[in-house]
C-alpha positions as CSV (number, residue, x, y, z in Angstrom):
1,X,11.6,32.5,8.8
2,X,13.7,33.6,11.7
3,X,17.5,33.0,11.3
4,X,20.2,33.8,13.7
5,X,23.6,34.7,12.3
6,X,26.9,35.3,14.1
7,X,28.9,38.2,12.8
8,X,31.5,40.7,14.0
9,X,34.2,43.1,12.7
10,X,37.6,43.5,14.2
11,X,37.7,47.2,13.7
12,X,38.0,50.1,16.1
13,X,34.9,52.2,16.2
14,X,35.1,55.8,15.3
15,X,34.3,58.0,18.3
16,X,31.0,59.6,17.7
17,X,28.6,61.4,20.0
18,X,25.5,63.4,19.4
19,X,23.6,65.8,21.6
20,X,20.4,64.0,20.9
21,X,18.3,63.5,24.0
22,X,17.3,59.8,24.8
23,X,13.6,59.7,25.1
24,X,11.9,58.0,28.0
25,X,9.0,55.6,27.6
26,X,6.7,58.3,28.7
27,X,7.9,60.6,25.8
28,X,7.5,57.9,23.1
29,X,4.0,58.7,22.0
30,X,4.5,62.5,21.7
31,X,7.7,62.1,19.8
32,X,6.2,59.6,17.4
33,X,3.5,62.2,16.7
34,X,6.1,64.8,15.9
35,X,7.8,62.5,13.5
36,X,4.5,61.8,11.7
37,X,4.0,65.5,11.3
38,X,7.5,66.0,9.9
39,X,6.9,63.2,7.5
40,X,3.6,64.7,6.3
41,X,5.3,68.0,5.6
42,X,8.1,66.4,3.8
43,X,5.8,64.3,1.6
44,X,4.5,67.5,0.0
45,X,7.9,68.2,-1.4
46,X,8.7,64.7,-2.8
47,X,8.8,64.3,-6.5
48,X,5.8,62.0,-6.5
49,X,3.9,61.3,-3.3
50,X,2.7,57.7,-2.9
51,X,-1.1,57.4,-2.4
52,X,-2.4,54.9,0.2
53,X,-3.1,51.5,-1.5
54,X,-6.3,49.8,-2.1
55,X,-7.1,47.1,0.6
56,X,-5.7,44.2,-1.5
57,X,-2.7,46.1,-2.9
58,X,0.4,47.8,-1.7
59,X,2.4,50.2,-3.8
60,X,5.1,48.9,-6.1
61,X,8.7,49.8,-5.1
62,X,10.2,52.6,-7.1
63,X,13.8,53.6,-7.7
64,X,15.6,54.1,-4.3
65,X,16.4,57.6,-3.1
66,X,19.9,58.5,-2.3
67,X,20.6,57.0,1.1
68,X,22.1,60.2,2.5
69,X,20.2,62.8,0.6
70,X,18.6,65.5,2.6
71,X,14.9,66.3,2.2
72,X,14.4,69.7,0.6
73,X,11.9,71.2,3.1
74,X,12.1,69.1,6.2
75,X,14.9,68.2,8.6
76,X,15.7,64.5,9.0
77,X,13.5,63.0,11.7
78,X,15.1,62.6,15.1
79,X,15.5,58.9,15.9
80,X,13.4,57.9,19.0
81,X,15.3,55.8,21.5
82,X,13.8,53.6,24.2
83,X,16.6,53.1,26.6
84,X,15.7,50.8,29.5
85,X,17.6,51.4,32.8
86,X,21.0,49.9,32.5
87,X,21.6,46.8,34.6
88,X,24.7,45.0,36.0
89,X,24.4,42.2,33.5
90,X,27.1,41.7,30.9
91,X,24.9,41.3,27.9
92,X,23.6,44.2,25.8
93,X,20.7,44.2,23.4
94,X,20.2,46.7,20.6
95,X,16.9,46.6,18.6
96,X,16.2,48.5,15.5
97,X,12.4,48.4,15.0
98,X,11.0,49.7,11.7
99,X,7.3,50.3,11.1
100,X,7.3,48.1,8.0
101,X,6.5,44.5,7.3
102,X,4.7,42.2,4.9
103,X,1.9,44.8,4.5
104,X,4.4,46.9,2.5
105,X,5.0,44.1,0.0
106,X,3.8,45.3,-3.4
107,X,1.1,43.3,-5.2
108,X,2.7,40.3,-6.9
109,X,5.8,40.6,-4.8
110,X,4.7,38.8,-1.6
111,X,7.8,38.2,0.5
112,X,9.8,41.3,-0.7
113,X,10.3,42.8,2.8
114,X,11.4,39.5,4.3
115,X,13.7,38.8,1.4
116,X,15.3,42.3,1.5
117,X,15.8,42.2,5.2
118,X,17.3,38.7,5.2
119,X,19.6,39.5,2.3
120,X,20.9,42.6,4.3
121,X,21.6,40.6,7.3
122,X,23.1,37.5,5.6
123,X,24.6,38.9,2.4
124,X,27.4,40.9,3.9
125,X,28.3,44.6,3.8
126,X,30.5,46.7,1.5
127,X,33.4,46.1,3.9
128,X,33.0,42.4,4.4
129,X,31.4,39.6,2.4
130,X,29.1,37.1,3.9
131,X,31.7,34.6,4.8
132,X,34.0,37.2,6.4
133,X,31.1,38.4,8.6
134,X,30.4,34.9,9.9
135,X,34.1,34.3,10.6
136,X,34.5,37.6,12.4
137,X,31.6,37.2,14.8
138,X,32.6,33.9,16.4
139,X,35.4,35.2,18.7
140,X,33.1,37.8,20.3
141,X,30.0,35.6,20.5
142,X,27.7,38.2,19.1
143,X,24.3,37.6,17.6
144,X,22.5,39.4,14.8
145,X,19.1,38.5,13.5
146,X,16.0,40.0,11.9
147,X,12.3,39.4,12.4
148,X,9.7,40.5,9.8
149,X,6.1,40.6,10.9
150,X,3.0,42.2,9.3
151,X,3.7,45.7,10.4
152,X,7.1,45.6,12.0
153,X,10.6,44.6,11.1
154,X,13.1,44.3,13.9
155,X,16.9,44.0,13.6
156,X,18.3,42.8,16.9
157,X,21.9,42.5,18.1
158,X,23.1,40.9,21.3
159,X,26.7,41.0,22.5
160,X,28.8,41.2,25.7
161,X,29.3,44.8,26.6
162,X,33.1,44.5,26.2
163,X,32.6,43.8,22.5
164,X,30.2,46.6,21.7
165,X,32.9,48.6,20.0
166,X,33.4,45.8,17.6
167,X,29.7,45.1,17.0
168,X,28.3,48.6,16.5
169,X,30.2,49.3,13.2
170,X,29.0,46.1,11.6
171,X,25.5,46.6,12.8
172,X,25.4,50.1,11.2
173,X,27.0,48.8,8.0
174,X,24.3,46.1,7.7
175,X,21.7,48.8,7.6
176,X,23.6,51.6,5.9
177,X,26.0,49.8,3.5
178,X,24.6,46.3,2.7
179,X,26.6,44.5,0.1
180,X,23.6,43.5,-2.1
181,X,25.7,40.7,-3.6
182,X,23.9,38.9,-6.5
183,X,25.0,35.4,-5.5
184,X,24.0,36.0,-1.8
185,X,20.6,37.4,-2.9
186,X,20.0,34.3,-5.1
187,X,21.0,32.0,-2.2
188,X,18.7,33.7,0.3
189,X,15.8,33.6,-2.2
190,X,16.4,30.0,-3.0
191,X,16.6,29.1,0.6
192,X,13.2,30.9,1.2
193,X,11.6,29.1,-1.6
194,X,12.9,25.8,-0.3
195,X,11.6,26.6,3.2
196,X,8.1,27.1,1.8
197,X,8.0,24.3,-0.8
198,X,9.9,21.6,1.2
199,X,9.7,22.4,4.9
200,X,6.4,24.2,5.3
201,X,4.4,22.3,2.7
202,X,5.9,18.9,3.3
203,X,7.2,18.6,6.9
204,X,5.4,21.1,9.1
205,X,1.8,20.1,9.1
206,X,0.8,22.2,12.1
207,X,2.4,25.3,10.8
208,X,1.0,24.7,7.4
209,X,-2.6,24.7,8.7
210,X,-1.9,27.8,10.8
211,X,-0.4,29.7,7.8
212,X,-3.2,28.6,5.5
213,X,-5.7,29.8,8.1
214,X,-4.0,33.2,8.2
215,X,-4.4,33.6,4.4
216,X,-8.0,32.3,4.6
217,X,-9.0,34.8,7.4
218,X,-7.4,37.8,5.7
219,X,-7.9,37.1,2.0
220,X,-8.2,40.4,0.2
221,X,-6.4,42.1,3.1
222,X,-2.8,43.3,3.4
223,X,-2.3,40.6,6.1
224,X,-3.5,37.9,3.7
225,X,-0.1,36.8,2.3
226,X,2.5,34.6,3.9
227,X,5.2,36.8,5.4
228,X,8.0,34.7,3.8
229,X,6.1,35.2,0.5
230,X,4.6,33.2,-2.3
231,X,6.9,31.0,-4.5
232,X,6.0,32.6,-7.8
233,X,6.4,36.1,-6.4
234,X,9.7,35.3,-4.8
235,X,11.1,33.9,-8.0
236,X,10.1,37.1,-9.8
237,X,11.8,39.5,-7.4
238,X,15.1,40.9,-8.6
239,X,18.1,42.2,-6.6
240,X,17.3,45.7,-7.7
241,X,13.8,45.5,-6.5
242,X,14.9,44.3,-3.1
243,X,17.5,47.1,-2.9
244,X,15.0,49.7,-3.9
245,X,12.4,48.4,-1.4
246,X,14.9,48.5,1.5
247,X,15.7,52.1,0.7
248,X,12.0,53.0,0.8
249,X,11.0,51.2,4.1
250,X,14.1,51.1,6.3
251,X,14.0,54.8,6.8
252,X,14.4,57.2,9.7
253,X,10.7,58.2,9.9
254,X,9.9,54.5,10.5
255,X,12.7,53.7,13.0
256,X,12.7,53.4,16.7
257,X,15.8,52.2,18.5
258,X,15.8,50.2,21.8
259,X,18.7,49.4,24.1
260,X,18.8,47.2,27.2
261,X,21.2,45.3,29.4
262,X,24.5,46.4,31.0
263,X,25.3,49.0,28.4
264,X,27.6,52.1,28.9
265,X,26.0,55.5,29.5
266,X,26.9,56.8,26.1
267,X,25.5,53.9,24.0
268,X,22.1,55.5,23.2
269,X,23.9,58.5,21.7
270,X,26.4,56.4,19.8
271,X,23.6,54.2,18.3
272,X,21.5,57.3,17.4
273,X,24.5,58.8,15.6
274,X,25.4,55.6,13.9
275,X,22.1,55.3,12.1
276,X,21.4,59.0,11.4
277,X,22.5,58.6,7.7
278,X,19.6,56.3,6.8
279,X,17.2,57.8,4.3
280,X,15.0,60.2,6.0
281,X,11.6,59.4,4.4
282,X,10.2,56.6,2.3
283,X,6.9,55.5,0.9
284,X,3.7,56.1,2.9
285,X,2.4,53.4,5.2
286,X,-0.5,51.5,3.6
287,X,-3.9,51.8,5.2
288,X,-5.6,48.8,6.7
289,X,-9.2,48.1,5.7
290,X,-11.7,47.1,8.3
291,X,-12.3,43.4,8.9
292,X,-15.6,41.6,8.6
293,X,-15.2,37.9,9.0
294,X,-18.9,37.1,8.7
295,X,-18.8,37.8,5.0
296,X,-16.0,35.4,4.1
297,X,-16.6,32.5,1.8
298,X,-15.4,29.8,1.5
299,X,-15.4,29.3,5.2
300,X,-13.6,26.0,5.2
301,X,-10.3,25.2,3.5
302,X,-9.4,21.6,3.0
303,X,-5.7,21.1,2.2
304,X,-5.1,17.8,0.4
305,X,-2.0,16.2,1.7
306,X,-1.0,12.5,2.2
307,X,-0.4,12.3,5.9
308,X,-1.2,9.9,8.8
309,X,-3.0,12.6,10.7
310,X,-4.9,15.8,10.1
311,X,-3.9,19.3,11.4
312,X,-6.7,21.6,12.3
313,X,-6.8,25.3,12.9
314,X,-9.8,27.7,13.4
315,X,-9.9,31.4,13.7
316,X,-11.4,34.8,13.1
317,X,-9.9,38.3,12.8
318,X,-10.9,41.0,15.3
319,X,-9.8,44.3,16.8
320,X,-9.0,43.2,20.4
321,X,-5.6,44.5,21.4
322,X,-3.5,45.2,24.5
323,X,-5.1,48.6,24.8
324,X,-8.7,47.3,25.1
325,X,-10.3,47.4,28.5
326,X,-11.6,43.8,27.9
327,X,-8.1,42.5,27.6
328,X,-7.7,41.2,31.2
329,X,-11.1,39.5,31.2
330,X,-10.5,37.9,27.8
331,X,-7.1,36.7,28.9
332,X,-8.7,34.9,31.8
333,X,-11.4,33.4,29.6
334,X,-8.8,32.3,27.0
335,X,-6.7,30.6,29.7
336,X,-9.6,28.8,31.2
337,X,-10.7,27.6,27.8
338,X,-7.2,26.6,26.5
339,X,-3.9,28.2,27.6
340,X,-0.9,27.3,25.3
341,X,0.7,24.1,26.6
342,X,-1.1,24.2,29.9
343,X,-3.5,21.5,31.3
344,X,-5.9,23.8,33.1
345,X,-8.0,24.6,30.0
346,X,-11.3,22.9,29.0
347,X,-10.0,22.0,25.6
348,X,-7.0,20.2,26.9
349,X,-8.9,18.5,29.7
350,X,-11.8,17.4,27.5
351,X,-10.2,16.6,24.2
352,X,-6.8,15.3,25.2
353,X,-7.1,14.1,28.8
354,X,-10.7,12.7,28.7
355,X,-10.6,11.3,25.2
356,X,-6.9,11.0,24.1
357,X,-7.6,12.7,20.8
358,X,-4.3,14.3,20.3
359,X,-1.3,15.9,22.0
360,X,-2.7,19.3,22.8
361,X,-5.6,21.8,22.2
362,X,-5.3,25.5,22.8
363,X,-6.9,28.9,22.1
364,X,-5.3,32.4,21.5
365,X,-6.7,35.9,21.6
366,X,-3.9,37.4,19.5
367,X,-1.5,36.2,16.9
368,X,0.7,33.5,18.3
369,X,3.8,31.7,17.0
370,X,5.6,28.8,18.5
371,X,9.3,29.3,18.5
372,X,11.4,27.4,21.0
373,X,10.6,26.2,24.5
374,X,9.8,29.6,26.0
375,X,7.7,30.9,23.1
376,X,4.6,31.4,25.1
377,X,6.3,33.9,27.3
378,X,8.2,35.7,24.6
379,X,5.6,36.8,22.1
380,X,7.1,40.2,21.2
381,X,7.8,41.9,17.9
382,X,4.4,40.9,16.7
383,X,2.4,44.0,17.6
384,X,-0.4,44.6,15.0
385,X,-3.3,47.0,14.6
386,X,-5.6,44.1,13.9
387,X,-5.5,40.8,15.7
388,X,-7.2,37.4,15.7
389,X,-8.8,34.7,17.8
390,X,-7.6,31.2,17.0
391,X,-8.0,27.6,18.2
392,X,-5.2,25.2,17.5
393,X,-6.0,21.4,17.5
394,X,-2.7,19.5,17.2
395,X,-2.8,16.7,14.6
396,X,-5.6,14.1,15.1
397,X,-5.9,10.6,13.6
398,X,-7.7,10.9,10.3
399,X,-10.7,8.9,11.4
400,X,-11.3,11.2,14.4
401,X,-10.7,14.6,12.7
402,X,-14.3,15.6,12.3
403,X,-15.1,14.5,15.8
404,X,-12.3,16.6,17.2
405,X,-13.4,19.6,15.2
406,X,-17.0,19.1,16.4
407,X,-15.8,18.7,20.0
408,X,-13.9,22.0,19.9
409,X,-16.9,23.9,18.5
410,X,-19.2,22.2,20.9
411,X,-17.0,23.2,23.9
412,X,-16.8,26.7,22.6
413,X,-20.5,27.0,22.3
414,X,-21.0,25.6,25.8
415,X,-18.6,28.2,27.2
416,X,-20.7,30.9,25.6
417,X,-24.1,29.5,26.5
418,X,-25.0,26.6,28.8
419,X,-21.7,26.3,30.6
420,X,-20.1,29.7,31.3
421,X,-16.9,29.9,33.2
422,X,-17.5,29.3,36.9
423,X,-16.2,31.3,39.9
424,X,-13.9,28.4,40.7
425,X,-12.4,28.3,37.2
426,X,-11.9,32.1,37.1
427,X,-10.3,32.2,40.6
428,X,-8.0,29.3,39.7
429,X,-7.1,30.8,36.3
430,X,-6.4,34.3,37.9
431,X,-4.1,32.7,40.4
432,X,-2.2,30.9,37.6
433,X,-1.9,34.0,35.5
434,X,-0.7,36.1,38.4
435,X,2.4,34.0,38.6
436,X,2.7,33.1,35.0
437,X,2.9,36.7,33.8
438,X,6.0,37.2,35.9
439,X,7.8,34.9,33.5
440,X,7.2,37.0,30.5
441,X,10.0,39.6,30.9
442,X,12.7,37.8,32.8
443,X,15.5,38.9,30.5
444,X,16.6,42.3,29.4
445,X,15.9,41.4,25.8
446,X,12.3,40.4,26.6
447,X,11.8,43.6,28.6
448,X,13.0,45.6,25.6
449,X,10.7,43.6,23.3
450,X,7.6,44.5,25.5
451,X,8.7,48.1,25.7
452,X,8.9,48.4,21.9
453,X,5.4,46.7,21.7
454,X,4.1,49.3,24.2
455,X,5.5,52.0,22.0
456,X,3.7,50.6,19.0
457,X,0.4,50.6,20.8
458,X,1.0,54.0,22.5
459,X,1.0,52.7,26.0
460,X,3.4,51.9,28.8
461,X,3.9,49.1,31.3
462,X,1.5,46.7,29.7
463,X,2.6,43.6,31.5
464,X,2.5,45.2,34.9
465,X,-0.9,46.7,34.3
466,X,-2.2,43.4,33.0
467,X,-1.1,41.5,36.1
468,X,-2.4,44.2,38.4
469,X,-5.8,44.3,36.6
470,X,-6.4,40.6,37.2
471,X,-7.3,41.3,40.9
472,X,-10.4,43.2,40.0
473,X,-11.7,41.0,37.1
474,X,-14.9,39.2,38.1
475,X,-16.5,36.1,36.8
476,X,-19.3,38.2,35.3
477,X,-16.8,40.3,33.4
478,X,-15.0,37.3,32.1
479,X,-18.1,35.7,30.7
480,X,-19.5,39.0,29.4
481,X,-16.3,39.8,27.5
482,X,-16.0,36.2,26.1
483,X,-19.6,36.4,24.8
484,X,-19.1,39.9,23.4
485,X,-16.0,39.0,21.4
486,X,-16.3,35.4,20.3
487,X,-18.7,34.5,17.5
488,X,-18.4,30.9,16.5
489,X,-20.3,31.4,13.3
490,X,-17.5,33.6,12.0
491,X,-14.8,31.1,12.6
492,X,-12.8,30.1,9.5
493,X,-11.6,26.5,9.5
494,X,-8.6,24.7,7.9
495,X,-8.0,21.0,7.9
496,X,-4.8,19.6,6.3
497,X,-4.7,15.9,5.6
498,X,-5.6,13.2,3.1
499,X,-8.9,12.3,1.3
500,X,-10.3,15.8,1.4
501,X,-12.8,15.1,-1.4
502,X,-14.5,12.5,0.9
503,X,-14.3,14.9,3.8
504,X,-16.0,17.6,1.8
505,X,-18.9,15.2,1.0
506,X,-19.2,14.4,4.7
507,X,-19.3,18.1,5.6
508,X,-21.9,19.0,3.1
509,X,-24.1,16.1,4.2
510,X,-23.5,16.9,7.9
511,X,-22.8,13.2,8.4
512,X,-22.3,12.2,12.0
513,X,-18.7,11.5,12.9
514,X,-18.4,9.0,15.9
515,X,-15.1,8.9,17.8
516,X,-12.9,5.8,17.4
517,X,-11.1,5.0,20.7
518,X,-7.8,3.2,20.3
519,X,-7.3,-0.4,21.3
520,X,-10.9,-0.7,22.5
521,X,-10.4,1.7,25.3
522,X,-13.4,2.1,27.6
523,X,-14.8,5.4,28.8
524,X,-17.2,6.4,31.6
525,X,-20.9,6.4,30.5
526,X,-21.1,10.1,30.9
527,X,-18.3,10.6,28.3
528,X,-19.9,8.1,25.9
529,X,-23.3,9.9,26.2
530,X,-21.7,13.2,25.4
531,X,-19.8,11.7,22.5
532,X,-23.1,10.7,20.9
533,X,-24.2,14.3,21.2
534,X,-21.0,15.8,19.8
535,X,-20.7,13.4,16.8
536,X,-23.8,15.1,15.3
537,X,-23.0,18.7,16.3
538,X,-23.8,21.0,13.4
539,X,-20.8,22.6,11.7
540,X,-22.7,25.4,10.0
541,X,-21.8,24.4,6.4
542,X,-24.6,25.9,4.3
543,X,-23.5,25.1,0.7
544,X,-20.8,23.9,-1.5
545,X,-19.5,27.4,-1.8
546,X,-18.5,27.3,1.9
547,X,-15.8,24.7,1.2
548,X,-12.7,24.8,-1.0
549,X,-10.3,21.9,-1.5
550,X,-6.7,22.8,-2.4
551,X,-3.8,20.5,-3.1
552,X,-0.9,21.3,-0.8
553,X,1.3,22.0,-3.9
554,X,-0.9,25.0,-4.7
555,X,-0.6,26.6,-1.3
556,X,1.6,29.7,-1.2
557,X,2.4,29.2,-4.9
């Protein structure tokens, strides 16, 4: 869930300055290493160091440390700051990025990090209750929101530079002095449960299939739980558990601050000082197990839901990231195969345009979320150490769902074997990306988001280097990288729709699934001949153990 809340405080800010040096992007990696070393030294003096969890578990939250207590043998970590060059724009963005996310949710408490962060930002501070915060923000048009991902939680504030003095105290209070009001906590928890049970399960079929795919791909892995949580887990979480968890994960050793926009010269120092009283050290970051999608069974999840169409998602986890030398070549291949909401890709041209199967068909080489009209160019705050390849087939009429699935797998296989990407496709796609990537950081807030992602990966200037590297990418490199990384046999598959018992029978029998064109539409003979081939394309289902049928009411329970 990603809520935006307007809040402000009509108070004068206490003048505060620190002699801390603002780090540059170039300094980020070395400073992060210094913090890690300080944390390691400090952990030896803690009352009970927390061991790294087993792959499927994360440590249970313990009693919170005193928020301002000094560590006995180590100085509080210096807060790294990424300060982009100030601009002439009136808006200012402040981002507080913590290296914590759903992977820190204890076993049986899926959603704890999200619930704690949302309660902090919605539930008020010691000085102002939730209603007062909402009423205070409106006159200065400030925004405050939080985003929790797998390994990152980012609190972001945006305001006109003239109102910074009114925003900064409340922003610091949200982190340092949250109200932890029992009624507000219960309200946020109930809202989260309703979002899962009513909205996600009942009204958002596309997102339902994608979230179900994530849990299927990562089962037994710290990524393998809905970020918002599971309903039974959420209902078991207490206010004290949320408070304790926040004190353990929203700590100085996990924090990086970013500022961008038309901010005054002293803002980085002021922000650094404002958050210096956070707890210095918390629990250890959980380790991530290696991924091996080829050993996953069941391979197909059928979600029983009474709908007029079927949502389809396919995917497999992998280790490809922004830092990999194959990134540029893979980005070209992905775009040629199926760029999000673009018509140049093979999937879009051959499933939607040639056959009218659905609204859109796309492929992704890293985790993707659709939020708003510009989502494709604003995928920040989602940096992860492990990523995924996915194919998204927007809902298809139920009588064509198996054909659509087969068509996507057939086209993927063709791109890897008999029909690799051509010189013309690669040249056209490179030209598109060369201009398209310029749209990715057109605001100061986006620039800051990408800078924070660069910091996560230990690199700098990712977007610029990505665009520059396109020039030298060859057709041979594109096809070689695509074949190296994509293994269709490892794809996990989710279909969400009605009559899944019948569909399971069809899958096990490998029954041909001819396409049904609407209103007797006629197609060229070449398309009809290929349809005959696709309708019997093998799906790789080996046994009943490869398929699981789940009622929608049981998902995320």
